[in-house]
VMD Tcl script that draws the C-alpha trace (Angstrom):
set ca {
  {-10.06 -14.79 -4.84}
  {-9.11 -18.46 -5.26}
  {-10.23 -20.69 -2.43}
  {-7.59 -22.62 -0.49}
  {-7.27 -26.23 -1.64}
  {-6.78 -29.07 0.87}
  {-3.16 -29.45 -0.29}
  {-2.62 -25.74 0.30}
  {-3.94 -26.07 3.83}
  {-1.57 -28.99 4.46}
  {1.36 -26.93 3.19}
  {0.30 -24.04 5.38}
  {0.00 -26.28 8.45}
  {3.43 -27.87 7.99}
  {5.22 -24.58 7.38}
  {3.40 -22.76 10.16}
  {3.92 -25.44 12.79}
  {6.69 -23.42 14.41}
  {4.40 -20.39 14.52}
  {1.71 -22.23 16.47}
  {0.57 -20.04 19.40}
  {2.19 -21.38 22.53}
  {-0.01 -21.96 25.54}
  {1.08 -24.07 28.47}
  {-2.18 -24.56 30.31}
  {-3.73 -22.57 33.14}
  {-1.81 -19.49 34.22}
  {-1.95 -20.70 37.83}
  {-2.28 -24.47 38.21}
  {-3.43 -24.10 41.80}
  {-6.24 -21.72 40.92}
  {-9.69 -22.58 39.70}
  {-9.73 -22.66 35.92}
  {-11.51 -19.48 34.80}
  {-13.27 -18.77 31.49}
  {-10.05 -17.74 29.77}
  {-8.10 -20.85 30.73}
  {-11.06 -23.10 30.07}
  {-11.63 -21.67 26.59}
  {-7.95 -21.98 25.68}
  {-7.73 -25.58 26.87}
  {-10.97 -26.55 25.15}
  {-9.82 -24.91 21.92}
  {-6.53 -26.82 22.05}
  {-8.39 -30.09 22.53}
  {-10.67 -29.30 19.58}
  {-7.71 -28.40 17.38}
  {-5.98 -31.65 18.34}
  {-9.04 -33.50 17.03}
  {-8.98 -31.45 13.82}
  {-12.10 -29.47 14.78}
  {-10.77 -26.00 13.97}
  {-14.26 -24.61 13.39}
  {-15.25 -25.73 16.91}
  {-12.12 -24.14 18.36}
  {-12.95 -20.89 16.57}
  {-16.47 -20.92 18.05}
  {-15.10 -21.58 21.53}
  {-12.65 -18.68 21.36}
  {-15.06 -16.29 19.65}
  {-17.44 -16.67 22.61}
  {-14.88 -15.19 25.05}
  {-12.39 -13.15 23.00}
  {-14.29 -9.87 23.50}
  {-13.88 -10.27 27.27}
  {-10.07 -9.98 26.91}
  {-9.61 -7.02 24.60}
  {-5.95 -6.47 25.53}
  {-4.85 -10.10 25.44}
  {-2.58 -11.03 22.55}
  {-2.52 -14.81 23.03}
  {-6.26 -15.37 22.69}
  {-6.45 -13.21 19.56}
  {-3.60 -15.19 18.00}
  {-5.15 -18.51 19.00}
  {-8.44 -17.44 17.43}
  {-6.67 -16.43 14.22}
  {-4.93 -19.82 14.10}
  {-8.23 -21.68 14.54}
  {-9.99 -19.60 11.88}
  {-7.14 -20.21 9.43}
  {-7.27 -23.94 10.14}
  {-11.03 -23.88 9.45}
  {-10.41 -22.23 6.08}
  {-12.07 -18.94 7.05}
  {-9.30 -16.72 5.70}
  {-11.19 -13.41 5.61}
  {-12.04 -13.60 9.33}
  {-8.61 -15.05 10.16}
  {-7.00 -12.03 8.52}
  {-8.91 -9.68 10.81}
  {-7.97 -11.74 13.88}
  {-4.29 -11.80 12.91}
  {-4.36 -8.01 12.45}
  {-5.84 -7.64 15.94}
  {-3.10 -9.86 17.38}
  {-0.41 -7.90 15.51}
  {-1.83 -4.59 16.74}
  {-1.65 -5.87 20.33}
  {1.91 -7.20 19.88}
  {3.58 -5.41 16.92}
  {6.81 -7.38 17.38}
  {5.09 -10.76 17.22}
  {6.67 -13.01 14.63}
  {3.81 -15.51 14.87}
  {1.13 -12.89 14.13}
  {3.05 -11.36 11.22}
  {3.85 -14.69 9.57}
  {0.34 -16.01 10.14}
  {-1.12 -12.89 8.55}
  {1.30 -13.18 5.61}
  {0.22 -16.75 4.93}
  {-3.44 -15.82 5.20}
  {-2.97 -13.08 2.61}
  {-1.14 -15.53 0.34}
  {-3.97 -18.03 0.53}
  {-6.42 -15.25 -0.35}
  {-4.42 -14.73 -3.54}
  {-2.92 -11.40 -2.40}
  {0.67 -12.56 -2.84}
  {2.15 -9.06 -3.16}
  {0.63 -8.00 0.17}
  {1.79 -11.30 1.70}
  {5.39 -10.73 0.63}
  {5.33 -7.17 1.97}
  {3.96 -8.39 5.30}
  {6.62 -11.12 5.65}
  {9.57 -9.03 4.42}
  {10.55 -7.58 7.86}
  {10.99 -11.15 9.20}
  {13.95 -11.76 6.86}
  {13.11 -15.46 6.81}
  {14.36 -16.94 3.53}
  {12.75 -20.35 4.07}
  {9.31 -18.89 4.76}
  {9.63 -16.49 1.81}
  {10.60 -19.33 -0.54}
  {7.71 -21.50 0.64}
  {5.30 -18.59 0.19}
  {6.59 -17.93 -3.33}
  {6.18 -21.60 -4.24}
  {2.63 -21.50 -2.93}
  {1.82 -18.35 -4.92}
  {3.24 -19.85 -8.12}
  {1.41 -23.15 -7.56}
  {-1.90 -21.43 -6.86}
  {-1.70 -19.21 -9.92}
  {-4.42 -20.23 -12.32}
  {-5.90 -19.17 -15.59}
  {-9.21 -17.37 -15.67}
  {-11.46 -14.81 -17.27}
  {-12.95 -11.70 -15.70}
  {-15.91 -9.85 -17.21}
  {-17.12 -6.45 -16.03}
  {-19.65 -3.77 -16.84}
  {-20.19 -0.22 -15.59}
  {-22.34 2.86 -16.05}
  {-20.75 6.32 -16.28}
  {-22.25 9.72 -15.54}
  {-20.58 13.01 -16.55}
  {-21.25 16.63 -15.68}
  {-19.53 19.70 -17.17}
  {-20.97 22.76 -15.41}
  {-20.13 25.91 -17.32}
  {-19.67 24.22 -20.72}
  {-22.64 24.78 -23.05}
  {-21.76 22.19 -25.70}
  {-21.69 19.13 -23.37}
  {-23.39 19.82 -20.07}
  {-24.07 16.16 -19.13}
  {-23.29 12.65 -20.34}
  {-24.39 9.06 -19.72}
  {-22.37 6.06 -20.85}
  {-21.97 2.30 -20.52}
  {-18.79 0.22 -20.49}
  {-18.34 -3.54 -20.98}
  {-15.09 -5.50 -21.03}
  {-13.21 -8.70 -20.28}
  {-9.73 -9.79 -19.26}
  {-8.18 -13.23 -19.64}
  {-5.10 -14.60 -17.87}
  {-3.19 -17.84 -18.41}
  {-1.55 -19.87 -15.64}
  {1.86 -18.84 -17.00}
  {1.04 -15.12 -16.64}
  {0.04 -14.09 -20.17}
  {-2.90 -11.73 -20.24}
  {-5.18 -10.05 -22.76}
  {-8.34 -7.99 -22.69}
  {-10.57 -5.41 -24.26}
  {-13.42 -3.02 -23.49}
  {-15.99 -0.89 -25.31}
  {-17.70 2.29 -24.10}
  {-20.58 4.28 -25.64}
  {-21.48 7.68 -24.19}
  {-24.23 10.13 -25.11}
  {-23.57 13.82 -24.32}
  {-26.25 16.51 -24.08}
  {-25.72 20.30 -24.36}
  {-26.82 22.79 -21.74}
  {-30.43 23.89 -21.84}
  {-30.87 26.72 -24.33}
  {-27.58 26.03 -26.09}
  {-27.45 26.07 -29.89}
  {-25.18 22.99 -29.84}
  {-26.52 19.52 -30.65}
  {-26.16 16.36 -28.61}
  {-23.66 13.76 -29.78}
  {-22.33 10.28 -29.02}
  {-18.77 9.16 -28.40}
  {-17.57 5.57 -28.79}
  {-14.32 4.17 -27.41}
  {-12.56 0.82 -27.86}
  {-9.64 -0.46 -25.75}
  {-7.37 -3.50 -25.98}
  {-4.29 -4.80 -24.17}
  {-2.02 -7.86 -24.20}
  {1.12 -8.82 -22.34}
  {2.68 -10.66 -19.44}
  {2.16 -10.23 -15.68}
  {4.73 -12.03 -13.51}
  {5.62 -11.79 -9.85}
  {8.54 -9.42 -10.31}
  {8.02 -8.10 -13.84}
  {5.16 -7.19 -16.10}
  {4.79 -5.74 -19.60}
  {1.59 -4.70 -21.36}
  {0.95 -3.30 -24.83}
  {-2.16 -1.15 -25.08}
  {-4.25 0.54 -27.71}
  {-7.43 2.60 -28.02}
  {-9.59 4.23 -30.66}
  {-11.93 7.11 -29.77}
  {-14.54 8.57 -32.14}
  {-15.74 11.97 -30.93}
  {-19.18 12.41 -32.49}
  {-19.15 16.16 -31.95}
  {-16.71 16.49 -34.88}
  {-14.63 18.85 -32.73}
  {-11.72 16.42 -32.35}
  {-12.93 13.60 -34.58}
  {-11.33 10.16 -34.65}
  {-8.17 9.66 -32.56}
  {-5.84 6.66 -32.10}
  {-3.79 5.90 -29.00}
  {-1.00 3.36 -28.48}
  {1.02 2.69 -25.36}
  {3.03 0.31 -23.23}
  {3.49 -0.14 -19.50}
  {6.25 -1.95 -17.65}
  {6.25 -3.02 -14.00}
  {9.20 -3.92 -11.80}
  {8.57 -5.01 -8.21}
  {11.78 -5.02 -6.15}
  {10.00 -3.25 -3.28}
  {6.44 -2.25 -3.96}
  {5.55 -1.77 -7.64}
  {7.45 0.60 -9.91}
  {5.34 1.33 -13.00}
  {6.40 3.12 -16.19}
  {3.58 4.00 -18.57}
  {4.15 5.59 -22.00}
  {1.57 6.51 -24.64}
  {1.26 8.30 -27.95}
  {-2.06 9.99 -28.85}
  {-2.65 10.77 -32.52}
  {-5.23 13.52 -33.10}
  {-5.94 15.14 -36.45}
  {-4.63 18.49 -35.16}
  {-1.73 17.34 -32.95}
  {0.29 14.39 -31.62}
  {0.68 14.07 -27.83}
  {3.38 11.80 -26.37}
  {3.18 11.13 -22.63}
  {5.32 9.27 -20.08}
  {4.37 8.60 -16.44}
  {6.31 6.98 -13.61}
  {4.53 5.75 -10.45}
  {5.86 3.87 -7.42}
  {3.32 2.04 -5.24}
  {4.98 1.58 -1.84}
  {3.82 -0.45 1.19}
  {3.64 1.90 4.17}
  {1.97 0.10 7.07}
  {0.06 -3.17 6.90}
  {-2.58 -2.91 4.16}
  {-1.82 0.76 3.37}
  {0.10 1.80 0.27}
  {1.15 5.21 -1.03}
  {1.86 5.84 -4.71}
  {3.69 9.05 -5.70}
  {3.95 9.71 -9.42}
  {5.09 12.10 -12.10}
  {4.05 12.53 -15.74}
  {5.41 14.58 -18.64}
  {4.02 15.50 -22.06}
  {5.39 17.19 -25.17}
  {2.63 19.35 -26.64}
  {3.69 21.23 -29.78}
  {7.22 21.61 -28.41}
  {6.04 22.68 -24.95}
  {6.79 20.37 -22.01}
  {4.02 19.91 -19.46}
  {4.71 18.33 -16.06}
  {2.21 16.74 -13.70}
  {2.67 15.21 -10.21}
  {0.31 12.91 -8.33}
  {-0.10 11.13 -5.01}
  {-2.51 8.27 -4.30}
  {-3.27 6.14 -1.23}
  {-4.67 2.59 -1.34}
  {-6.08 0.59 1.59}
  {-6.92 -3.13 1.12}
  {-8.58 -5.13 3.91}
  {-10.51 -8.41 3.76}
  {-11.61 -8.39 0.15}
  {-12.29 -4.65 0.06}
  {-10.09 -1.86 -1.26}
  {-10.44 1.91 -1.16}
  {-8.29 4.51 -2.87}
  {-7.98 8.30 -3.10}
  {-5.63 10.49 -5.08}
  {-4.78 13.99 -6.24}
  {-2.85 15.36 -9.21}
  {-1.61 18.83 -9.93}
  {0.09 20.45 -12.90}
  {-1.16 20.94 -16.48}
  {-2.06 18.06 -18.80}
  {-3.39 18.19 -22.34}
  {-5.52 15.31 -23.66}
  {-3.80 12.66 -21.49}
  {-4.51 9.00 -22.26}
  {-4.81 6.68 -19.23}
  {-4.96 3.46 -21.22}
  {-4.58 1.16 -18.20}
  {-7.66 2.82 -16.68}
  {-9.49 2.85 -20.06}
  {-9.94 6.61 -20.01}
  {-8.89 9.12 -22.69}
  {-9.24 12.85 -22.04}
  {-10.10 13.91 -25.60}
  {-11.03 17.40 -24.43}
  {-10.26 20.73 -26.06}
  {-9.71 22.09 -22.54}
  {-6.45 21.59 -20.63}
  {-6.55 19.83 -17.23}
  {-5.10 22.04 -14.46}
  {-5.49 19.68 -11.50}
  {-7.76 16.89 -10.31}
  {-8.72 14.38 -7.62}
  {-10.28 10.93 -7.56}
  {-11.57 8.26 -5.18}
  {-12.97 4.77 -5.47}
  {-13.80 1.53 -3.73}
  {-14.03 -2.12 -4.72}
  {-15.76 -4.83 -2.66}
  {-15.72 -8.59 -3.07}
  {-19.36 -9.52 -2.46}
  {-19.58 -13.30 -2.73}
  {-18.13 -16.04 -4.91}
  {-16.93 -14.53 -8.20}
  {-18.89 -11.27 -7.78}
  {-17.33 -7.93 -6.92}
  {-18.70 -4.39 -7.15}
  {-16.93 -1.07 -7.60}
  {-17.59 2.67 -7.69}
  {-15.35 5.61 -8.60}
  {-15.51 9.39 -8.79}
  {-13.13 11.91 -10.36}
  {-12.99 15.69 -10.54}
  {-10.94 17.83 -12.93}
  {-10.46 21.57 -13.10}
  {-10.30 22.57 -16.76}
  {-8.76 25.61 -18.41}
  {-10.19 26.47 -21.81}
  {-9.37 28.91 -24.58}
  {-11.93 31.74 -24.82}
  {-14.09 32.49 -26.67}
  {-14.64 28.85 -27.76}
  {-14.36 27.47 -24.22}
  {-14.72 29.25 -20.88}
  {-11.49 30.20 -19.15}
  {-12.23 27.87 -16.22}
  {-14.71 25.02 -15.87}
  {-15.10 21.71 -14.05}
  {-15.54 18.08 -15.06}
  {-17.15 15.39 -12.91}
  {-17.24 11.67 -13.67}
  {-18.91 8.95 -11.56}
  {-18.85 5.23 -12.32}
  {-20.62 2.24 -10.75}
  {-20.23 -1.33 -11.90}
  {-19.70 -5.00 -11.17}
  {-17.34 -7.76 -12.21}
  {-17.27 -11.58 -12.28}
  {-14.05 -13.63 -11.99}
  {-14.14 -17.15 -13.42}
}
mol new
graphics top color blue
foreach p $ca { graphics top sphere $p radius 0.5 }
foreach p [lrange $ca 0 end-1] q [lrange $ca 1 end] { graphics top cylinder $p $q radius 0.2 }
display resetview
């Protein structure tokens, strides 16, 4: 995530001045100033001197003693934001918003914190219920101004298991890729994967390798996005051989993200067109739900598939889970850099994953997916399973 620049902090301070937590001194001027009043007054004095880090330390020392108090949580969030500690400020703003769900100050402060973390989509969703055109315009200007070019590189290891299938019982693979983005929104990237599959013990089949290459290019804007994608897969088992895949995806973000993904897979024995529509919708705070539907035309037979995924993003970490049901044959998920070049048909499946920003440009991720497969006896068993686990890391420059 890009760090907030001094000019960004100045913009944030000027726009958020009306959202400054209000505190008018001791709750009872005739009473002895207690720890709460003393901490609030000291924090205000430190903020007035520009010592936001000192104010944050002062409030952190007593905030746990007032677990139901909204004002001290909001004041702490303000001080943390002023000190440039956005990750911790986000958590404090969420605490304040949980204690006072109708608070405009907490919601707007959280929205600006998310924007400074580079999560502009989440920031817009958080600020949308306020219906404040001036704040929304300022936030959009900030997001556009903070957009920068960069390159991300990533690598991962894959492990596969196919219990019940003799010809490819297990597999181990490695993936490496990069993505580049310009300040104006143009993006490009590519990846390469090499996987070695081994047959079940005692099987007459031989082990084989599969290589895959992926590429994409396009534009990613705030409201619209368009990517062109391609892949080549060489199945070393000679069962399906070399296959080519082309596709395109378009995104429109009026509310959440509406994504249309189309692909055409060219195998030597058949051609498989596929279209999928997914809508990622903000539900509550950092939680999103994404229902979807996909359709394929396989030798004149239409196959339909539905899916539902949930995504939770908090403080540089994201976790997702999903399920899909309905038949699919050799689907190509080019955005995810996965092609199901299997002779078996997928009946249903589930997946889960997590991504964590560790420090600086480094992030780590792990995923798992399960698929129930239906084969065609006697070449493949009537029912079998497929497991895939991935662990990797990425660097954003």
